Predicted model as a PDB file, atoms N, CA, C, CB and O in Angstrom, pLDDT in the B-factor column:
MODEL        1                                                                  
ATOM      1  N   MET A   1      22.265 -29.289   5.022  1.00 76.00           N  
ATOM      2  CA  MET A   1      22.190 -27.794   5.619  1.00 76.00           C  
ATOM      3  C   MET A   1      20.268 -27.373   5.902  1.00 76.00           C  
ATOM      4  CB  MET A   1      23.086 -26.516   4.150  1.00 76.00           C  
ATOM      5  O   MET A   1      19.415 -27.987   5.261  1.00 76.00           O  
ATOM      6  N   ARG A   2      19.961 -26.486   6.733  1.00 83.00           N  
ATOM      7  CA  ARG A   2      19.019 -26.507   7.109  1.00 83.00           C  
ATOM      8  C   ARG A   2      18.431 -25.696   6.136  1.00 83.00           C  
ATOM      9  CB  ARG A   2      18.967 -26.295   8.302  1.00 83.00           C  
ATOM     10  O   ARG A   2      19.218 -25.076   5.421  1.00 83.00           O  
ATOM     11  N   GLN A   3      17.396 -25.572   5.965  1.00 82.00           N  
ATOM     12  CA  GLN A   3      16.249 -24.321   5.310  1.00 82.00           C  
ATOM     13  C   GLN A   3      15.772 -22.999   5.707  1.00 82.00           C  
ATOM     14  CB  GLN A   3      15.060 -24.774   5.259  1.00 82.00           C  
ATOM     15  O   GLN A   3      14.555 -23.076   5.878  1.00 82.00           O  
ATOM     16  N   PRO A   4      16.168 -21.925   5.909  1.00 80.00           N  
ATOM     17  CA  PRO A   4      16.082 -20.567   6.564  1.00 80.00           C  
ATOM     18  C   PRO A   4      14.681 -20.500   6.688  1.00 80.00           C  
ATOM     19  CB  PRO A   4      16.717 -19.303   5.764  1.00 80.00           C  
ATOM     20  O   PRO A   4      13.755 -20.805   5.938  1.00 80.00           O  
ATOM     21  N   VAL A   5      14.811 -19.674   8.669  1.00 79.00           N  
ATOM     22  CA  VAL A   5      13.235 -19.916   8.035  1.00 79.00           C  
ATOM     23  C   VAL A   5      12.455 -18.792   8.120  1.00 79.00           C  
ATOM     24  CB  VAL A   5      12.358 -21.029   8.771  1.00 79.00           C  
ATOM     25  O   VAL A   5      12.728 -17.968   8.993  1.00 79.00           O  
ATOM     26  N   VAL A   6      11.349 -18.566   7.227  1.00 76.00           N  
ATOM     27  CA  VAL A   6      10.423 -17.471   6.582  1.00 76.00           C  
ATOM     28  C   VAL A   6       9.159 -17.195   7.323  1.00 76.00           C  
ATOM     29  CB  VAL A   6      10.005 -17.875   5.157  1.00 76.00           C  
ATOM     30  O   VAL A   6       8.261 -18.031   7.422  1.00 76.00           O  
ATOM     31  N   VAL A   7       9.094 -15.561   8.031  1.00 75.00           N  
ATOM     32  CA  VAL A   7       8.145 -15.418   8.903  1.00 75.00           C  
ATOM     33  C   VAL A   7       7.587 -14.276   8.159  1.00 75.00           C  
ATOM     34  CB  VAL A   7       8.551 -15.258  10.387  1.00 75.00           C  
ATOM     35  O   VAL A   7       8.225 -13.248   7.931  1.00 75.00           O  
ATOM     36  N   VAL A   8       6.383 -14.490   7.791  1.00 78.00           N  
ATOM     37  CA  VAL A   8       5.059 -13.722   6.654  1.00 78.00           C  
ATOM     38  C   VAL A   8       4.330 -12.743   7.970  1.00 78.00           C  
ATOM     39  CB  VAL A   8       3.464 -15.313   5.726  1.00 78.00           C  
ATOM     40  O   VAL A   8       3.947 -13.084   9.089  1.00 78.00           O  
ATOM     41  N   THR A   9       4.335 -11.821   7.494  1.00 79.00           N  
ATOM     42  CA  THR A   9       3.390 -11.839   8.577  1.00 79.00           C  
ATOM     43  C   THR A   9       1.500 -10.629   7.546  1.00 79.00           C  
ATOM     44  CB  THR A   9       4.628 -10.743  10.437  1.00 79.00           C  
ATOM     45  O   THR A   9       1.378 -10.038   6.473  1.00 79.00           O  
ATOM     46  N   PRO A  10       0.506 -10.906   8.796  1.00 77.00           N  
ATOM     47  CA  PRO A  10      -0.491 -10.241   8.129  1.00 77.00           C  
ATOM     48  C   PRO A  10      -0.251  -9.550   6.438  1.00 77.00           C  
ATOM     49  CB  PRO A  10      -0.800  -9.161   9.159  1.00 77.00           C  
ATOM     50  O   PRO A  10      -0.483  -9.878   5.274  1.00 77.00           O  
ATOM     51  N   LEU A  11       0.239  -8.632   7.050  1.00 75.00           N  
ATOM     52  CA  LEU A  11       0.378  -7.535   5.713  1.00 75.00           C  
ATOM     53  C   LEU A  11       1.219  -8.055   3.954  1.00 75.00           C  
ATOM     54  CB  LEU A  11       1.532  -6.117   6.484  1.00 75.00           C  
ATOM     55  O   LEU A  11       1.090  -7.532   2.847  1.00 75.00           O  
ATOM     56  N   GLN A  12       2.095  -9.339   4.427  1.00 82.00           N  
ATOM     57  CA  GLN A  12       2.688  -9.054   3.538  1.00 82.00           C  
ATOM     58  C   GLN A  12       1.109 -10.538   2.456  1.00 82.00           C  
ATOM     59  CB  GLN A  12       4.827  -9.282   3.869  1.00 82.00           C  
ATOM     60  O   GLN A  12       0.731 -10.813   1.317  1.00 82.00           O  
ATOM     61  N   SER A  13       0.878 -10.880   3.693  1.00 82.00           N  
ATOM     62  CA  SER A  13       0.285 -11.955   3.273  1.00 82.00           C  
ATOM     63  C   SER A  13      -0.803 -11.458   2.199  1.00 82.00           C  
ATOM     64  CB  SER A  13      -0.258 -12.730   4.469  1.00 82.00           C  
ATOM     65  O   SER A  13      -1.093 -12.096   1.187  1.00 82.00           O  
ATOM     66  N   ALA A  14      -1.465  -9.997   2.639  1.00 78.00           N  
ATOM     67  CA  ALA A  14      -2.432  -9.131   2.041  1.00 78.00           C  
ATOM     68  C   ALA A  14      -1.965  -8.783   0.585  1.00 78.00           C  
ATOM     69  CB  ALA A  14      -2.621  -7.844   2.920  1.00 78.00           C  
ATOM     70  O   ALA A  14      -2.604  -9.067  -0.428  1.00 78.00           O  
ATOM     71  N   LEU A  15      -0.233  -7.842   0.637  1.00 79.00           N  
ATOM     72  CA  LEU A  15      -0.231  -8.195  -0.678  1.00 79.00           C  
ATOM     73  C   LEU A  15       0.592  -8.562  -1.315  1.00 79.00           C  
ATOM     74  CB  LEU A  15      -0.524  -7.566  -1.250  1.00 79.00           C  
ATOM     75  O   LEU A  15       1.509  -7.996  -1.908  1.00 79.00           O  
ATOM     76  N   PHE A  16       0.156 -10.000  -1.171  1.00 85.00           N  
ATOM     77  CA  PHE A  16       0.641 -11.146  -2.139  1.00 85.00           C  
ATOM     78  C   PHE A  16      -0.502 -11.446  -2.656  1.00 85.00           C  
ATOM     79  CB  PHE A  16       1.358 -12.426  -1.562  1.00 85.00           C  
ATOM     80  O   PHE A  16      -0.373 -11.890  -3.796  1.00 85.00           O  
ATOM     81  N   LEU A  17      -1.707 -11.380  -2.244  1.00 83.00           N  
ATOM     82  CA  LEU A  17      -2.876 -11.738  -2.811  1.00 83.00           C  
ATOM     83  C   LEU A  17      -3.766 -10.396  -3.587  1.00 83.00           C  
ATOM     84  CB  LEU A  17      -3.664 -12.433  -1.613  1.00 83.00           C  
ATOM     85  O   LEU A  17      -4.832 -10.425  -4.203  1.00 83.00           O  
ATOM     86  N   LEU A  18      -2.733  -9.110  -3.231  1.00 81.00           N  
ATOM     87  CA  LEU A  18      -3.270  -8.313  -4.304  1.00 81.00           C  
ATOM     88  C   LEU A  18      -2.524  -7.869  -5.381  1.00 81.00           C  
ATOM     89  CB  LEU A  18      -3.756  -7.297  -3.846  1.00 81.00           C  
ATOM     90  O   LEU A  18      -2.884  -6.918  -6.074  1.00 81.00           O  
ATOM     91  N   CYS A  19      -1.047  -8.782  -5.648  1.00 82.00           N  
ATOM     92  CA  CYS A  19      -0.649  -8.977  -6.419  1.00 82.00           C  
ATOM     93  C   CYS A  19      -1.230  -8.574  -8.192  1.00 82.00           C  
ATOM     94  CB  CYS A  19      -0.491  -9.979  -5.925  1.00 82.00           C  
ATOM     95  O   CYS A  19      -1.137  -7.644  -8.992  1.00 82.00           O  
ATOM     96  N   PRO A  20      -1.947 -10.170  -8.095  1.00 83.00           N  
ATOM     97  CA  PRO A  20      -2.399 -10.098  -9.743  1.00 83.00           C  
ATOM     98  C   PRO A  20      -3.881  -8.414 -10.153  1.00 83.00           C  
ATOM     99  CB  PRO A  20      -3.456 -12.284 -10.076  1.00 83.00           C  
ATOM    100  O   PRO A  20      -4.642  -8.105 -11.070  1.00 83.00           O  
ATOM    101  N   ARG A  21      -3.739  -8.214  -9.654  1.00 79.00           N  
ATOM    102  CA  ARG A  21      -4.908  -6.283  -9.675  1.00 79.00           C  
ATOM    103  C   ARG A  21      -3.881  -6.207  -9.947  1.00 79.00           C  
ATOM    104  CB  ARG A  21      -5.822  -5.029  -8.332  1.00 79.00           C  
ATOM    105  O   ARG A  21      -2.794  -6.753  -9.759  1.00 79.00           O  
ATOM    106  N   LEU A  22      -4.610  -4.932 -10.767  1.00 78.00           N  
ATOM    107  CA  LEU A  22      -3.553  -4.016 -11.119  1.00 78.00           C  
ATOM    108  C   LEU A  22      -4.725  -2.169 -10.683  1.00 78.00           C  
ATOM    109  CB  LEU A  22      -2.932  -4.466 -13.318  1.00 78.00           C  
ATOM    110  O   LEU A  22      -4.817  -1.262 -11.510  1.00 78.00           O  
ATOM    111  N   PHE A  23      -5.182  -2.139  -9.731  1.00 79.00           N  
ATOM    112  CA  PHE A  23      -5.712  -1.345  -9.141  1.00 79.00           C  
ATOM    113  C   PHE A  23      -5.644  -1.379  -7.097  1.00 79.00           C  
ATOM    114  CB  PHE A  23      -7.005  -1.530  -9.889  1.00 79.00           C  
ATOM    115  O   PHE A  23      -6.308  -2.412  -7.018  1.00 79.00           O  
ATOM    116  N   TYR A  24      -5.456  -1.153  -6.144  1.00 79.00           N  
ATOM    117  CA  TYR A  24      -6.706  -2.040  -5.351  1.00 79.00           C  
ATOM    118  C   TYR A  24      -5.358  -0.809  -3.666  1.00 79.00           C  
ATOM    119  CB  TYR A  24      -6.705  -5.060  -5.613  1.00 79.00           C  
ATOM    120  O   TYR A  24      -4.199  -0.576  -3.323  1.00 79.00           O  
ATOM    121  N   SER A  25      -6.480  -0.593  -3.406  1.00 80.00           N  
ATOM    122  CA  SER A  25      -6.287   0.779  -1.959  1.00 80.00           C  
ATOM    123  C   SER A  25      -6.182  -0.411  -0.442  1.00 80.00           C  
ATOM    124  CB  SER A  25      -8.452   2.284  -1.740  1.00 80.00           C  
ATOM    125  O   SER A  25      -6.785  -1.459  -0.215  1.00 80.00           O  
ATOM    126  N   LEU A  26      -5.524   0.069   0.062  1.00 78.00           N  
ATOM    127  CA  LEU A  26      -4.936  -0.977   1.473  1.00 78.00           C  
ATOM    128  C   LEU A  26      -4.763   0.258   2.462  1.00 78.00           C  
ATOM    129  CB  LEU A  26      -3.077  -2.042   1.211  1.00 78.00           C  
ATOM    130  O   LEU A  26      -4.104   1.247   2.141  1.00 78.00           O  
ATOM    131  N   ASP A  27      -5.433   0.121   3.739  1.00 83.00           N  
ATOM    132  CA  ASP A  27      -5.336   1.363   4.699  1.00 83.00           C  
ATOM    133  C   ASP A  27      -4.217   0.251   5.302  1.00 83.00           C  
ATOM    134  CB  ASP A  27      -6.945   2.079   5.792  1.00 83.00           C  
ATOM    135  O   ASP A  27      -4.251  -0.922   4.930  1.00 83.00           O  
ATOM    136  N   VAL A  28      -3.200   0.758   6.294  1.00 83.00           N  
ATOM    137  CA  VAL A  28      -2.144   0.451   7.443  1.00 83.00           C  
ATOM    138  C   VAL A  28      -2.215   0.967   8.724  1.00 83.00           C  
ATOM    139  CB  VAL A  28      -0.931   0.834   7.098  1.00 83.00           C  
ATOM    140  O   VAL A  28      -2.240   2.174   8.483  1.00 83.00           O  
ATOM    141  N   ALA A  29      -2.247   0.894   9.498  1.00 86.00           N  
ATOM    142  CA  ALA A  29      -2.038   1.290  11.256  1.00 86.00           C  
ATOM    143  C   ALA A  29      -1.041   1.028  11.491  1.00 86.00           C  
ATOM    144  CB  ALA A  29      -2.781   0.665  12.389  1.00 86.00           C  
ATOM    145  O   ALA A  29      -0.344   0.265  10.822  1.00 86.00           O  
ATOM    146  N   ILE A  30      -0.741   1.553  12.432  1.00 86.00           N  
ATOM    147  CA  ILE A  30       0.529   0.578  13.556  1.00 86.00           C  
ATOM    148  C   ILE A  30       0.035   1.131  14.233  1.00 86.00           C  
ATOM    149  CB  ILE A  30       2.264   0.549  13.699  1.00 86.00           C  
ATOM    150  O   ILE A  30      -0.388   2.269  14.438  1.00 86.00           O  
ATOM    151  N   THR A  31       0.140  -0.453  14.917  1.00 86.00           N  
ATOM    152  CA  THR A  31      -0.806  -0.785  16.975  1.00 86.00           C  
ATOM    153  C   THR A  31       0.475   0.411  17.277  1.00 86.00           C  
ATOM    154  CB  THR A  31      -0.544  -3.321  18.391  1.00 86.00           C  
ATOM    155  O   THR A  31       1.290   1.076  16.638  1.00 86.00           O  
ATOM    156  N   ALA A  32       0.026   0.172  18.733  1.00 89.00           N  
ATOM    157  CA  ALA A  32       0.621   0.803  20.385  1.00 89.00           C  
ATOM    158  C   ALA A  32       1.808  -0.080  20.108  1.00 89.00           C  
ATOM    159  CB  ALA A  32      -0.431   0.399  22.215  1.00 89.00           C  
ATOM    160  O   ALA A  32       2.930   0.241  20.500  1.00 89.00           O  
ATOM    161  N   ALA A  33       1.583  -1.153  19.459  1.00 89.00           N  
ATOM    162  CA  ALA A  33       3.607  -2.497  19.552  1.00 89.00           C  
ATOM    163  C   ALA A  33       4.327  -1.834  18.305  1.00 89.00           C  
ATOM    164  CB  ALA A  33       3.426  -5.128  18.933  1.00 89.00           C  
ATOM    165  O   ALA A  33       5.416  -2.356  18.068  1.00 89.00           O  
ATOM    166  N   GLY A  34       3.966  -0.798  17.450  1.00 87.00           N  
ATOM    167  CA  GLY A  34       5.192  -0.516  16.227  1.00 87.00           C  
ATOM    168  C   GLY A  34       4.636  -1.805  15.605  1.00 87.00           C  
ATOM    169  O   GLY A  34       5.653  -2.476  15.424  1.00 87.00           O  
ATOM    170  N   HIS A  35       3.251  -2.752  15.040  1.00 83.00           N  
ATOM    171  CA  HIS A  35       3.383  -3.229  14.079  1.00 83.00           C  
ATOM    172  C   HIS A  35       2.066  -2.843  13.126  1.00 83.00           C  
ATOM    173  CB  HIS A  35       3.689  -4.520  14.385  1.00 83.00           C  
ATOM    174  O   HIS A  35       0.985  -2.303  13.359  1.00 83.00           O  
ATOM    175  N   PRO A  36       2.576  -3.283  12.175  1.00 82.00           N  
ATOM    176  CA  PRO A  36       1.537  -2.520  10.896  1.00 82.00           C  
ATOM    177  C   PRO A  36       0.045  -3.871  11.193  1.00 82.00           C  
ATOM    178  CB  PRO A  36       2.629  -2.648   8.527  1.00 82.00           C  
ATOM    179  O   PRO A  36      -0.166  -5.055  11.455  1.00 82.00           O  
ATOM    180  N   ILE A  37      -0.519  -2.762  10.946  1.00 81.00           N  
ATOM    181  CA  ILE A  37      -2.056  -4.105  10.281  1.00 81.00           C  
ATOM    182  C   ILE A  37      -3.141  -3.683   9.428  1.00 81.00           C  
ATOM    183  CB  ILE A  37      -3.175  -4.750  11.592  1.00 81.00           C  
ATOM    184  O   ILE A  37      -3.797  -2.642   9.381  1.00 81.00           O  
ATOM    185  N   VAL A  38      -3.158  -4.562   8.885  1.00 80.00           N  
ATOM    186  CA  VAL A  38      -4.263  -4.544   7.670  1.00 80.00           C  
ATOM    187  C   VAL A  38      -5.609  -3.384   8.026  1.00 80.00           C  
ATOM    188  CB  VAL A  38      -4.987  -6.343   7.521  1.00 80.00           C  
ATOM    189  O   VAL A  38      -5.972  -3.776   9.135  1.00 80.00           O  
ATOM    190  N   VAL A  39      -6.130  -2.691   7.813  1.00 82.00           N  
ATOM    191  CA  VAL A  39      -7.504  -1.899   8.416  1.00 82.00           C  
ATOM    192  C   VAL A  39      -8.286  -2.191   7.102  1.00 82.00           C  
ATOM    193  CB  VAL A  39      -7.357   0.036   8.875  1.00 82.00           C  
ATOM    194  O   VAL A  39      -9.463  -2.550   7.162  1.00 82.00           O  
ATOM    195  N   GLU A  40      -7.641  -2.040   5.919  1.00 82.00           N  
ATOM    196  CA  GLU A  40      -9.257  -2.009   4.892  1.00 82.00           C  
ATOM    197  C   GLU A  40      -8.438  -2.071   3.853  1.00 82.00           C  
ATOM    198  CB  GLU A  40     -10.563  -0.488   4.826  1.00 82.00           C  
ATOM    199  O   GLU A  40      -7.421  -1.433   3.577  1.00 82.00           O  
ATOM    200  N   VAL A  41      -9.371  -3.460   2.969  1.00 80.00           N  
ATOM    201  CA  VAL A  41      -8.782  -3.490   1.667  1.00 80.00           C  
ATOM    202  C   VAL A  41      -9.628  -2.930   0.324  1.00 80.00           C  
ATOM    203  CB  VAL A  41      -8.439  -4.912   1.476  1.00 80.00           C  
ATOM    204  O   VAL A  41     -10.554  -3.689   0.038  1.00 80.00           O  
ATOM    205  N   GLY A  42      -9.514  -1.845  -0.496  1.00 79.00           N  
ATOM    206  CA  GLY A  42     -10.704  -2.198  -1.318  1.00 79.00           C  
ATOM    207  C   GLY A  42     -10.338  -1.766  -3.030  1.00 79.00           C  
ATOM    208  O   GLY A  42      -9.201  -1.604  -3.472  1.00 79.00           O  
ATOM    209  N   ASP A  43     -11.326  -1.668  -3.630  1.00 76.00           N  
ATOM    210  CA  ASP A  43     -10.723  -1.853  -4.887  1.00 76.00           C  
ATOM    211  C   ASP A  43     -10.189  -0.601  -6.076  1.00 76.00           C  
ATOM    212  CB  ASP A  43     -11.714  -2.662  -5.455  1.00 76.00           C  
ATOM    213  O   ASP A  43     -10.211  -0.404  -7.291  1.00 76.00           O  
ATOM    214  N   GLY A  44      -9.870  -0.162  -5.223  1.00 71.00           N  
ATOM    215  CA  GLY A  44      -8.659   0.676  -5.712  1.00 71.00           C  
ATOM    216  C   GLY A  44      -9.471   2.268  -6.460  1.00 71.00           C  
ATOM    217  O   GLY A  44      -8.761   3.086  -7.046  1.00 71.00           O  
ATOM    218  N   GLN A  45     -10.813   2.456  -6.325  1.00 71.00           N  
ATOM    219  CA  GLN A  45     -11.543   3.514  -6.774  1.00 71.00           C  
ATOM    220  C   GLN A  45     -11.822   4.700  -4.617  1.00 71.00           C  
ATOM    221  CB  GLN A  45     -13.448   2.483  -7.863  1.00 71.00           C  
ATOM    222  O   GLN A  45     -12.250   4.532  -3.476  1.00 71.00           O  
ATOM    223  N   VAL A  46     -10.981   6.023  -5.774  1.00 63.00           N  
ATOM    224  CA  VAL A  46     -10.529   7.085  -4.659  1.00 63.00           C  
ATOM    225  C   VAL A  46     -11.762   8.025  -5.013  1.00 63.00           C  
ATOM    226  CB  VAL A  46      -8.775   7.889  -4.845  1.00 63.00           C  
ATOM    227  O   VAL A  46     -11.851   8.930  -5.843  1.00 63.00           O  
ATOM    228  N   SER A  47     -12.700   7.503  -4.094  1.00 59.00           N  
ATOM    229  CA  SER A  47     -14.009   9.097  -5.060  1.00 59.00           C  
ATOM    230  C   SER A  47     -13.629  10.636  -4.826  1.00 59.00           C  
ATOM    231  CB  SER A  47     -16.041   9.205  -4.207  1.00 59.00           C  
ATOM    232  O   SER A  47     -14.316  11.352  -5.554  1.00 59.00           O  
ATOM    233  N   TYR A  48     -13.009  11.133  -4.269  1.00 59.00           N  
ATOM    234  CA  TYR A  48     -12.621  12.326  -4.088  1.00 59.00           C  
ATOM    235  C   TYR A  48     -11.120  12.621  -5.803  1.00 59.00           C  
ATOM    236  CB  TYR A  48     -11.988  12.296  -2.081  1.00 59.00           C  
ATOM    237  O   TYR A  48     -10.518  13.674  -6.015  1.00 59.00           O  
ATOM    238  N   LEU A  49     -11.004  11.447  -6.548  1.00 55.00           N  
ATOM    239  CA  LEU A  49     -10.388  12.022  -7.159  1.00 55.00           C  
ATOM    240  C   LEU A  49     -11.093  12.633  -8.541  1.00 55.00           C  
ATOM    241  CB  LEU A  49      -9.412  11.270  -7.214  1.00 55.00           C  
ATOM    242  O   LEU A  49     -10.432  13.242  -9.383  1.00 55.00           O  
ATOM    243  N   LYS A  50     -12.326  12.423  -8.644  1.00 62.00           N  
ATOM    244  CA  LYS A  50     -13.483  12.397  -9.224  1.00 62.00           C  
ATOM    245  C   LYS A  50     -13.337  14.336  -9.706  1.00 62.00           C  
ATOM    246  CB  LYS A  50     -14.881  11.707  -7.988  1.00 62.00           C  
ATOM    247  O   LYS A  50     -13.920  14.840 -10.667  1.00 62.00           O  
ATOM    248  N   GLU A  51     -12.227  15.241  -8.529  1.00 72.00           N  
ATOM    249  CA  GLU A  51     -12.272  16.442  -8.959  1.00 72.00           C  
ATOM    250  C   GLU A  51     -11.234  17.127  -9.212  1.00 72.00           C  
ATOM    251  CB  GLU A  51     -12.852  17.021  -8.322  1.00 72.00           C  
ATOM    252  O   GLU A  51     -11.207  18.303  -9.574  1.00 72.00           O  
ATOM    253  N   TRP A  52      -9.878  16.041  -8.933  1.00 72.00           N  
ATOM    254  CA  TRP A  52      -8.587  16.205  -9.660  1.00 72.00           C  
ATOM    255  C   TRP A  52      -8.826  15.823 -10.716  1.00 72.00           C  
ATOM    256  CB  TRP A  52      -7.462  15.608  -9.237  1.00 72.00           C  
ATOM    257  O   TRP A  52      -9.606  14.886 -10.889  1.00 72.00           O  
ATOM    258  N   GLY A  53      -8.023  16.649 -12.019  1.00 78.00           N  
ATOM    259  CA  GLY A  53      -7.312  16.598 -13.224  1.00 78.00           C  
ATOM    260  C   GLY A  53      -6.323  15.447 -13.333  1.00 78.00           C  
ATOM    261  O   GLY A  53      -5.465  15.264 -12.470  1.00 78.00           O  
ATOM    262  N   VAL A  54      -6.495  14.444 -14.727  1.00 80.00           N  
ATOM    263  CA  VAL A  54      -5.119  13.377 -14.486  1.00 80.00           C  
ATOM    264  C   VAL A  54      -3.965  14.044 -13.586  1.00 80.00           C  
ATOM    265  CB  VAL A  54      -4.308  12.969 -16.089  1.00 80.00           C  
ATOM    266  O   VAL A  54      -3.606  13.711 -12.457  1.00 80.00           O  
ATOM    267  N   ALA A  55      -3.431  15.200 -14.497  1.00 85.00           N  
ATOM    268  CA  ALA A  55      -2.072  15.609 -14.621  1.00 85.00           C  
ATOM    269  C   ALA A  55      -1.924  15.755 -13.031  1.00 85.00           C  
ATOM    270  CB  ALA A  55      -1.769  17.033 -15.631  1.00 85.00           C  
ATOM    271  O   ALA A  55      -1.066  15.327 -12.259  1.00 85.00           O  
ATOM    272  N   GLU A  56      -3.127  16.548 -12.823  1.00 84.00           N  
ATOM    273  CA  GLU A  56      -2.866  16.512 -11.109  1.00 84.00           C  
ATOM    274  C   GLU A  56      -3.075  16.310 -10.239  1.00 84.00           C  
ATOM    275  CB  GLU A  56      -2.790  16.943 -10.571  1.00 84.00           C  
ATOM    276  O   GLU A  56      -2.944  16.911  -9.172  1.00 84.00           O  
ATOM    277  N   PHE A  57      -3.538  15.196 -10.578  1.00 79.00           N  
ATOM    278  CA  PHE A  57      -3.079  13.343  -9.830  1.00 79.00           C  
ATOM    279  C   PHE A  57      -2.234  12.303  -9.647  1.00 79.00           C  
ATOM    280  CB  PHE A  57      -3.530  12.534 -10.138  1.00 79.00           C  
ATOM    281  O   PHE A  57      -2.053  11.403  -8.826  1.00 79.00           O  
ATOM    282  N   GLY A  58      -1.275  13.123 -11.746  1.00 83.00           N  
ATOM    283  CA  GLY A  58       0.076  12.511 -11.572  1.00 83.00           C  
ATOM    284  C   GLY A  58       1.120  12.921 -10.446  1.00 83.00           C  
ATOM    285  O   GLY A  58       1.571  12.286  -9.493  1.00 83.00           O  
ATOM    286  N   ARG A  59       1.368  14.381 -10.962  1.00 86.00           N  
ATOM    287  CA  ARG A  59       1.966  15.320  -9.577  1.00 86.00           C  
ATOM    288  C   ARG A  59       1.829  14.995  -8.809  1.00 86.00           C  
ATOM    289  CB  ARG A  59       1.696  16.407  -9.167  1.00 86.00           C  
ATOM    290  O   ARG A  59       2.865  14.375  -8.566  1.00 86.00           O  
ATOM    291  N   THR A  60       1.040  14.872  -7.820  1.00 85.00           N  
ATOM    292  CA  THR A  60       0.850  14.249  -6.710  1.00 85.00           C  
ATOM    293  C   THR A  60       0.584  13.639  -6.634  1.00 85.00           C  
ATOM    294  CB  THR A  60       0.519  14.389  -6.092  1.00 85.00           C  
ATOM    295  O   THR A  60      -0.210  13.944  -5.744  1.00 85.00           O  
ATOM    296  N   VAL A  61       0.364  12.265  -6.842  1.00 82.00           N  
ATOM    297  CA  VAL A  61       1.309  10.391  -6.617  1.00 82.00           C  
ATOM    298  C   VAL A  61       2.644  10.880  -6.632  1.00 82.00           C  
ATOM    299  CB  VAL A  61       1.172   8.879  -8.210  1.00 82.00           C  
ATOM    300  O   VAL A  61       3.253  10.871  -5.563  1.00 82.00           O  
ATOM    301  N   LEU A  62       3.378  11.438  -7.973  1.00 86.00           N  
ATOM    302  CA  LEU A  62       5.286  11.723  -8.386  1.00 86.00           C  
ATOM    303  C   LEU A  62       5.903  12.461  -7.147  1.00 86.00           C  
ATOM    304  CB  LEU A  62       5.653  13.012 -10.010  1.00 86.00           C  
ATOM    305  O   LEU A  62       7.041  12.244  -6.731  1.00 86.00           O  
ATOM    306  N   ARG A  63       5.093  13.286  -6.651  1.00 87.00           N  
ATOM    307  CA  ARG A  63       5.948  13.784  -5.652  1.00 87.00           C  
ATOM    308  C   ARG A  63       5.761  13.404  -3.946  1.00 87.00           C  
ATOM    309  CB  ARG A  63       5.818  15.232  -5.872  1.00 87.00           C  
ATOM    310  O   ARG A  63       6.403  13.923  -3.032  1.00 87.00           O  
ATOM    311  N   ALA A  64       4.840  12.495  -3.836  1.00 84.00           N  
ATOM    312  CA  ALA A  64       4.498  11.679  -2.613  1.00 84.00           C  
ATOM    313  C   ALA A  64       6.059  10.831  -2.996  1.00 84.00           C  
ATOM    314  CB  ALA A  64       2.674  10.638  -2.623  1.00 84.00           C  
ATOM    315  O   ALA A  64       7.193  10.986  -2.542  1.00 84.00           O  
ATOM    316  N   ILE A  65       5.514   9.920  -4.009  1.00 83.00           N  
ATOM    317  CA  ILE A  65       7.308   8.992  -4.404  1.00 83.00           C  
ATOM    318  C   ILE A  65       8.203   8.997  -3.748  1.00 83.00           C  
ATOM    319  CB  ILE A  65       8.197   9.355  -5.474  1.00 83.00           C  
ATOM    320  O   ILE A  65       8.853   8.328  -2.944  1.00 83.00           O  
ATOM    321  N   ALA A  66       8.105  10.396  -4.501  1.00 85.00           N  
ATOM    322  CA  ALA A  66       9.995  11.431  -4.213  1.00 85.00           C  
ATOM    323  C   ALA A  66       9.808  11.076  -2.997  1.00 85.00           C  
ATOM    324  CB  ALA A  66      10.377  13.583  -4.430  1.00 85.00           C  
ATOM    325  O   ALA A  66      10.142   9.934  -2.683  1.00 85.00           O  
ATOM    326  N   THR A  67       9.318  11.826  -2.156  1.00 84.00           N  
ATOM    327  CA  THR A  67       9.224  11.392  -1.083  1.00 84.00           C  
ATOM    328  C   THR A  67       9.966  11.169   0.360  1.00 84.00           C  
ATOM    329  CB  THR A  67       8.995  10.724  -1.453  1.00 84.00           C  
ATOM    330  O   THR A  67      10.756  11.695   1.144  1.00 84.00           O  
ATOM    331  N   LEU A  68       9.092   9.936   0.138  1.00 79.00           N  
ATOM    332  CA  LEU A  68       8.333   8.882   0.376  1.00 79.00           C  
ATOM    333  C   LEU A  68      10.312   8.009   0.223  1.00 79.00           C  
ATOM    334  CB  LEU A  68       6.617   8.549  -1.007  1.00 79.00           C  
ATOM    335  O   LEU A  68      10.979   8.114   1.252  1.00 79.00           O  
ATOM    336  N   THR A  69      10.915   7.365  -0.851  1.00 78.00           N  
ATOM    337  CA  THR A  69      11.983   7.393  -1.511  1.00 78.00           C  
ATOM    338  C   THR A  69      13.017   7.949  -0.691  1.00 78.00           C  
ATOM    339  CB  THR A  69      11.804   8.017  -2.659  1.00 78.00           C  
ATOM    340  O   THR A  69      13.692   7.371   0.160  1.00 78.00           O  
ATOM    341  N   GLN A  70      13.073   9.838  -1.265  1.00 75.00           N  
ATOM    342  CA  GLN A  70      14.255  10.465  -1.527  1.00 75.00           C  
ATOM    343  C   GLN A  70      14.971  10.135   0.885  1.00 75.00           C  
ATOM    344  CB  GLN A  70      13.709  12.770  -2.493  1.00 75.00           C  
ATOM    345  O   GLN A  70      14.326  10.359   1.910  1.00 75.00           O  
ATOM    346  N   PRO A  71      16.281   9.636   0.726  1.00 70.00           N  
ATOM    347  CA  PRO A  71      16.914   9.566   2.085  1.00 70.00           C  
ATOM    348  C   PRO A  71      16.635  10.743   2.612  1.00 70.00           C  
ATOM    349  CB  PRO A  71      18.378   9.305   2.148  1.00 70.00           C  
ATOM    350  O   PRO A  71      17.020  11.016   3.749  1.00 70.00           O  
TER     351      PRO A  71                                                      
ENDMDL                                                                          
END                                                                             
């Protein structure tokens, strides 16, 4: 029986390498052809977070996740 061919995209490779880290930032852009490309990988520090309280930051993140995951 033949094994299925698994195609791993550069984006998937980048995410795999970041898995052991607790925090990271990943900037992704979409090419004109509609393919995602990794633009920048960072250590997860966000400079503008300093102006936000922890509760406000948490609400903002949870709201964004809820918006993205709702059908």
